[in-house]
N, C-alpha and C positions, 0 to 999 in steps of 0.2 A: 414516520422510519419510511427509508429507504427499498422499494422493493428491490432485490436482487435481479429478479429479471428486466430491469431497466438499465442495468447495466451493459455496455459494450462489452463485447469477447474479450479485448485486453484488456480494458477494466475489471474484469470479473477473475481473471488468471493473475493478475498485478494485486487483487484483494486477497484471493486463496492463495499467494504466494506470502503478504505480509501476514497473513493469519501463520500458517503453516511456521514459519520465522519466531515468529512471536509467542509461538506452542513451544517452541524447541527453549522457549527461555531466552531468546534474544529480540531487540527491535534491529529491522533493518535497514540496509544503505541501499541507494539506488543500483547500485551493480549486480546486490544480495540478489533483491526481487526480481532486476530483469531477467536473473538465469535462472531464478528457478520459474518463473514465467513461460520461460522458455522464448523470451522477445529481445530485440535488438533495444541500447539503451535508449536511444533516440524513443522510441517506444510505450518504455515504459516511465518512462520522463512524462510523457506526456497523457498515459492514463495517471499517474500521479496526480499529477496538477492538476484534472478535472478529480480526484478522488478525494482532493483535500481542499480545493478554493469551489469548486460548486457540488460537492455532493456531500462533504464533510463528512465520510465516512472511514477516512486515513487523516491522522495530523502527524505535523513534525514533529523530534519529539530534540530536536538538536543533536550535538557532533559526539562523540565521544573523544576521534579522533580528526582532528582536523583534515588530514589526507584522505579519508573516506569520503565526506562529505556528513551531509543532515541525515539522518535516520529516522523512518517512520514506525508508525502506530497506528493500530487499525482502532476507531476509537470503538467503547461501548455504548451499545445500542438500548435503548429504552426495551425491555421486552412488552411484547404484544397485552393488552388488558384483553 
């Protein structure tokens, strides 16, 4: 399991934003996550790319409305034994 201390500031902010949106019963779009994280869309996109492709903490869950783009969800992490 990835230690959150290993995340860059922008990745941490994006992960927290995605988690908050998910706790409200939704999955977040890039624009929603960027807004919640207080980041430019380009910076949030880079952080999401790292969190999905490298660190495997966030996953793409498809689109509900094509004009809004991909939605993102935080992956369930195994609990420490």
